[in-house]
C-alpha positions as a Markdown table, in Angstrom:
| # | Residue | x | y | z |
|---|---|---|---|---|
| 1 | Met | 0.0 | 0.0 | 0.0 |
| 2 | Asp | 1.1 | 3.5 | -0.7 |
| 3 | Ser | 1.1 | 5.4 | 2.5 |
| 4 | Ala | 1.1 | 8.8 | 0.7 |
| 5 | Asn | -2.6 | 8.2 | -0.3 |
| 6 | His | -3.8 | 7.3 | 3.2 |
| 7 | Glu | -4.4 | 9.7 | 6.0 |
| 8 | Leu | -4.4 | 8.6 | 9.6 |
| 9 | Val | -7.6 | 9.4 | 11.4 |
| 10 | Thr | -7.6 | 10.0 | 15.1 |
| 11 | Lys | -10.3 | 9.0 | 17.6 |
| 12 | Ser | -11.2 | 12.7 | 18.1 |
| 13 | Asp | -11.5 | 13.1 | 14.3 |
| 14 | Leu | -14.0 | 10.1 | 14.2 |
| 15 | Ala | -15.9 | 11.6 | 17.2 |
| 16 | Val | -16.3 | 15.0 | 15.4 |
| 17 | Ala | -17.4 | 13.2 | 12.2 |
| 18 | Leu | -19.8 | 11.1 | 14.1 |
| 19 | Ala | -21.3 | 14.1 | 15.9 |
| 20 | Ala | -21.7 | 15.9 | 12.6 |
| 21 | Met | -23.4 | 12.9 | 11.0 |
| 22 | Lys | -25.7 | 12.5 | 14.0 |
| 23 | Ala | -26.7 | 16.2 | 13.8 |
| 24 | Glu | -27.4 | 15.9 | 10.1 |
| 25 | Met | -29.5 | 12.8 | 10.6 |
| 26 | Lys | -31.4 | 14.4 | 13.5 |
| 27 | Ala | -32.1 | 17.5 | 11.3 |
| 28 | Glu | -33.3 | 15.3 | 8.4 |
| 29 | Met | -35.5 | 13.2 | 10.7 |
| 30 | His | -37.0 | 16.3 | 12.3 |
| 31 | Glu | -37.8 | 17.7 | 8.8 |
| 32 | Gln | -39.4 | 14.4 | 7.7 |
| 33 | Leu | -41.4 | 14.3 | 10.9 |
| 34 | Glu | -42.6 | 17.8 | 10.4 |
| 35 | Gln | -43.6 | 17.0 | 6.8 |
| 36 | Gln | -45.5 | 13.9 | 7.9 |
| 37 | Lys | -47.2 | 15.8 | 10.7 |
| 38 | Phe | -48.3 | 18.5 | 8.1 |
| 39 | Glu | -49.6 | 15.8 | 5.8 |
| 40 | Met | -51.5 | 14.1 | 8.6 |
| 41 | Leu | -53.1 | 17.3 | 9.7 |
| 42 | Glu | -54.2 | 18.0 | 6.1 |
| 43 | Arg | -55.8 | 14.5 | 5.9 |
| 44 | Val | -57.5 | 15.0 | 9.3 |
| 45 | Glu | -58.9 | 18.4 | 8.1 |
| 46 | Lys | -60.2 | 16.8 | 4.9 |
| 47 | Val | -61.9 | 14.0 | 6.9 |
| 48 | Glu | -63.4 | 16.6 | 9.3 |
| 49 | Thr | -64.7 | 18.6 | 6.4 |
| 50 | Thr | -66.2 | 15.6 | 4.6 |
| 51 | Leu | -67.9 | 14.4 | 7.8 |
| 52 | Leu | -69.3 | 17.8 | 8.6 |
| 53 | Asn | -70.6 | 18.2 | 5.0 |
| 54 | Glu | -72.3 | 14.7 | 5.2 |
| 55 | Phe | -73.7 | 15.5 | 8.6 |
| 56 | Arg | -75.1 | 18.8 | 7.2 |
| 57 | Lys | -76.7 | 17.0 | 4.3 |
| 58 | Trp | -78.3 | 14.4 | 6.7 |
| 59 | Ala | -79.5 | 17.2 | 9.0 |
| 60 | Val | -81.2 | 19.1 | 6.1 |
| 61 | Arg | -82.9 | 15.9 | 4.9 |
| 62 | Leu | -84.0 | 15.2 | 8.5 |
| 63 | Glu | -85.3 | 18.7 | 9.0 |
| 64 | Thr | -87.3 | 18.4 | 5.7 |
| 65 | His | -88.9 | 15.1 | 6.9 |
| 66 | Val | -89.7 | 16.6 | 10.3 |
| 67 | Lys | -91.4 | 19.6 | 8.7 |
| 68 | Val | -93.5 | 17.3 | 6.5 |
| 69 | His | -94.5 | 15.2 | 9.5 |
| 70 | Asp | -95.4 | 18.4 | 11.4 |
| 71 | Leu | -97.6 | 19.6 | 8.6 |
| 72 | Glu | -99.3 | 16.2 | 8.4 |
| 73 | Ile | -99.9 | 16.1 | 12.1 |
| 74 | Ser | -101.2 | 19.7 | 12.1 |
| 75 | Gly | -103.6 | 18.7 | 9.3 |
| 76 | Leu | -104.8 | 15.6 | 11.2 |
| 77 | Asn | -105.2 | 17.8 | 14.4 |
| 78 | Gln | -107.4 | 20.2 | 12.4 |
| 79 | Arg | -109.5 | 17.4 | 11.0 |
| 80 | Leu | -109.9 | 15.8 | 14.4 |
| 81 | Ser | -110.8 | 19.2 | 15.9 |
| 82 | Phe | -113.4 | 19.7 | 13.2 |
| 83 | Leu | -114.8 | 16.2 | 13.8 |
| 84 | Glu | -115.0 | 16.8 | 17.5 |
| 85 | Asp | -116.8 | 20.1 | 17.0 |
| 86 | Gln | -119.3 | 18.3 | 14.7 |
| 87 | Gly | -119.9 | 15.8 | 17.5 |
| 88 | Asp | -120.6 | 18.6 | 20.0 |
| 89 | Thr | -123.2 | 20.3 | 17.8 |
| 90 | Pro | -126.7 | 20.0 | 19.3 |
| 91 | Gly | -129.2 | 18.1 | 17.3 |
| 92 | Lys | -126.5 | 15.8 | 15.9 |
| 93 | Ala | -126.4 | 12.2 | 17.1 |
């Protein structure tokens, strides 16, 4: 081997290089975690929006059904009231 092409590395040189690599890896992992967190929050927001929109559609349909039933009940109450009034009229049996 040609010793001119090889440099000797000390333990402190390795420690410095290792610390630099750890710092770089830590920064990359932090960046990746932040990106994943952002993507997850976007997905959660989309799911929330979808759920709220579907709930709103359901509530509007339910409200329509309730109004229709209220009108039907009101009509039945009017008819019942009319029939009861007819039964209370003197001379009617």
